[in-house]
C-alpha positions in Angstrom: 40.5 1.8 -4.8 42.3 1.1 -1.5 45.2 3.0 -0.1 47.0 3.2 3.2 49.4 6.0 4.2 51.9 6.1 7.1 50.3 3.0 8.7 51.6 1.8 12.0 50.0 -1.3 13.5 51.0 -3.2 16.7 49.9 -5.2 19.7 50.5 -4.2 23.3 52.5 -1.1 22.2 54.8 -3.4 20.2 54.8 -2.4 16.5 54.4 -5.1 13.9 54.4 -2.8 10.9 55.8 0.7 11.0 54.8 3.8 8.9 54.0 1.8 5.7 52.2 3.2 2.7 50.8 1.6 -0.4 47.8 1.3 -2.8 45.8 -1.3 -4.6 44.2 -0.2 -7.9 41.1 -1.5 -9.6 41.8 -4.7 -11.6 44.8 -5.8 -9.4 45.2 -9.1 -7.7 47.9 -8.3 -5.1 49.9 -11.0 -3.3 50.9 -10.1 0.2 54.1 -12.0 0.9 56.8 -12.3 3.6 58.2 -14.6 6.2 56.4 -15.8 9.2 55.7 -12.9 11.5 56.2 -10.3 8.8 52.8 -8.8 9.4 50.7 -10.1 6.6 47.7 -11.1 8.8 48.1 -7.9 10.8 47.9 -5.8 7.7 44.8 -7.7 6.4 43.1 -7.2 9.8 43.8 -3.5 9.8 42.6 -3.0 6.2 39.5 -4.9 7.2 38.9 -2.5 10.1 39.4 -5.3 12.6 42.7 -4.0 14.1 43.6 -0.6 15.5 46.1 1.4 13.6 47.8 4.8 13.4 47.7 6.4 10.0 45.1 6.6 7.2 43.2 4.0 5.2 41.0 5.1 2.3 38.6 2.9 0.4 37.1 4.3 -2.8 38.4 7.8 -1.9 36.7 7.8 1.5 38.3 7.2 4.9 37.7 3.6 6.0 36.5 5.0 9.4 33.8 7.0 7.6 32.0 3.8 6.4 29.4 1.9 8.4 29.5 -1.9 8.5 26.4 -2.0 6.4 27.9 0.3 3.7 31.0 -1.9 3.4 29.1 -5.2 3.4 28.2 -5.2 -0.3 31.5 -3.6 -1.4 34.2 -5.5 0.5 34.4 -9.1 1.7 37.0 -10.5 4.2 38.2 -14.0 4.9 40.5 -14.4 7.8 42.9 -17.3 8.3 41.0 -18.7 11.3 37.3 -18.3 11.8 35.4 -19.8 14.7 32.1 -21.7 14.1 29.8 -20.7 16.9 27.0 -23.1 15.8 26.7 -26.2 13.7 25.6 -24.4 10.6 25.2 -26.2 7.3 27.3 -25.2 4.3 24.2 -23.5 2.7 23.5 -21.6 5.9 27.1 -20.3 6.1 27.1 -19.2 2.5 23.7 -17.6 2.9 25.1 -15.3 5.6 27.0 -13.5 2.8 23.6 -12.4 1.4 22.7 -10.2 4.4 23.4 -6.9 2.5 20.6 -7.7 0.0 16.9 -7.4 0.3 15.7 -10.5 -1.6 13.3 -13.5 -1.3 14.3 -16.8 0.3 14.1 -18.3 -3.2 16.6 -15.8 -4.6 19.0 -16.4 -1.7 18.7 -20.2 -2.3 19.5 -19.7 -6.0 22.5 -17.5 -5.1 23.8 -20.1 -2.6 23.5 -22.8 -5.2 25.4 -20.7 -7.7 28.3 -20.1 -5.4 28.4 -23.7 -4.1 28.8 -24.8 -7.7 31.5 -22.2 -8.3 33.5 -23.5 -5.4 32.9 -27.2 -6.2 30.8 -27.8 -3.0 27.7 -29.5 -4.4 28.7 -32.8 -2.9 28.6 -31.2 0.5 25.0 -30.1 0.3 23.3 -30.3 3.7 26.6 -31.1 5.5 27.3 -29.4 8.8 30.3 -27.1 8.5 31.8 -28.5 11.7 32.2 -31.9 10.0 34.2 -30.6 7.1 38.0 -30.8 6.5 40.0 -27.6 6.7 40.2 -27.3 2.9 36.4 -27.9 2.5 35.7 -25.2 5.0 38.0 -22.7 3.3 36.0 -23.2 0.1 32.8 -22.6 1.9 34.1 -19.4 3.3 35.3 -18.3 -0.2 31.8 -19.1 -1.5 30.4 -16.9 1.2 32.7 -14.0 0.1 31.7 -14.4 -3.5 28.0 -14.5 -2.4 28.5 -11.4 -0.3 29.8 -9.4 -3.3 27.3 -10.9 -5.7 30.3 -11.9 -7.8 29.9 -12.6 -11.5 26.4 -11.0 -11.6 25.5 -7.9 -13.5 28.3 -5.2 -13.5 28.2 -2.9 -10.6 30.5 -0.7 -8.5 34.1 -1.9 -8.0 34.4 -4.5 -5.2 37.3 -5.7 -3.0 38.3 -9.0 -1.3 40.8 -9.2 1.6 41.9 -12.8 2.0 44.3 -14.2 4.6 45.9 -17.5 3.5 42.8 -18.8 1.6 44.8 -21.6 0.0 46.7 -22.9 3.0 44.5 -26.0 3.5 43.7 -26.8 -0.1 45.0 -29.5 -2.3 46.8 -28.4 -5.5 43.8 -28.7 -7.8 41.6 -26.5 -5.5 44.4 -24.0 -4.9 44.6 -23.4 -8.6 40.8 -23.4 -8.9 40.3 -20.8 -6.2 43.0 -18.5 -7.5 41.8 -18.8 -11.1 38.3 -17.9 -10.0 39.6 -15.0 -8.0 41.6 -13.8 -11.0 38.5 -13.9 -13.1 36.7 -11.9 -10.4 39.4 -9.2 -10.5 39.5 -9.1 -14.3 35.8 -8.0 -14.2 36.9 -4.7 -12.7 37.4 -5.7 -9.0 40.4 -6.0 -6.8 41.8 -8.5 -4.2 44.6 -8.7 -1.7 45.7 -12.2 -0.8 48.2 -13.1 2.0 50.0 -16.2 0.7 53.1 -18.2 1.4 53.4 -20.1 -1.8 55.5 -17.9 -4.0 55.0 -19.8 -7.2 51.2 -19.7 -6.8 51.5 -16.0 -6.2 53.6 -15.6 -9.3 51.2 -17.5 -11.5 48.0 -15.6 -10.5 48.8 -12.2 -8.9 49.4 -9.2 -11.0 51.1 -7.2 -8.2 52.8 -7.9 -4.9 53.6 -6.3 -1.6 56.7 -7.8 0.2 56.8 -7.3 4.0 60.0 -7.5 6.0 61.2 -6.2 9.3 58.2 -4.0 10.0 58.4 -2.4 6.6 57.5 -2.9 2.9 60.6 -4.1 1.3 59.2 -4.0 -2.2 55.9 -3.4 -4.0 54.9 -3.3 -7.7 54.4 -5.8 -10.4 54.9 -9.4 -9.4 58.0 -9.6 -11.5 59.5 -6.5 -9.7 58.7 -8.0 -6.3 59.7 -11.6 -6.7 63.4 -11.4 -7.4 66.4 -13.3 -6.1 67.7 -10.2 -4.4 64.5 -9.6 -2.4 63.8 -13.3 -1.6 67.3 -14.1 -0.4 67.2 -11.0 1.9 64.0 -12.1 3.7 64.3 -15.9 3.7 68.1 -16.0 4.5 68.7 -19.0 2.2 69.6 -19.5 -1.5 66.6 -19.1 -3.7 66.6 -18.9 -7.5 64.2 -17.0 -9.8 64.0 -18.0 -13.4 61.5 -17.5 -16.2 58.6 -19.9 -16.1 58.8 -22.3 -19.1 55.1 -21.9 -20.0 54.0 -18.6 -18.5 55.5 -15.1 -18.7 56.1 -15.0 -14.9 59.0 -15.8 -12.5 59.3 -19.2 -11.0 61.1 -19.8 -7.8 63.1 -22.9 -6.8 65.5 -23.9 -4.1 67.8 -26.7 -3.1 68.0 -28.9 0.0 69.3 -27.1 3.0 71.1 -28.3 6.2 70.0 -26.4 9.3 71.5 -28.7 12.0 
């Protein structure tokens, strides 16, 4: 579905990621993990076509550069870590922006907006201006817009992709699980998603695969159990971390102990 080969990305001639390669297959929810500054957001920006790069990115067997924005709009949705609100849009207006790839009546758009507001537990915010929302509420509105853009959970269609940069960073625990559970269900319907995320236990619970960035390179990629190991985590976080079997799920669980840094 999505592949990148020999990808080098940087700012002001300073490389952030150097000659990395990888691929995301249909049906995979990929956790993009690594320490602060490892290049997670940089990679998401490049895969979204929002950051210059050297190398090759292919989406559905075509070069990313060969697509127009309109062609990508109904196949791939992107949520960045920080998005600026230019105007005081309502929640409904923001979500409705995701429907621009579709030719439909205003009534159909309103129905779709209502569907995705319910999906993201936003009905109590109906009519609210987005600039009055908390950070977590706004994240859920942006996620609803992504789902609306890809017409998620509608009739089966071509495979679709989400690129998400820290979508759970401002959410409470319940909504973190709700968002990732919904995203997992979206992927299980034959789609794919890449999620930059710091919470390793959340990544372990919901992601099928992982990409671990460290020192401008990919330190590990593969199944989530192959990526989240004590060896890898101690190397990048430079502190004792322990990986054990989750008592309830067949996934790794990560825990630490108190540290003294003074």
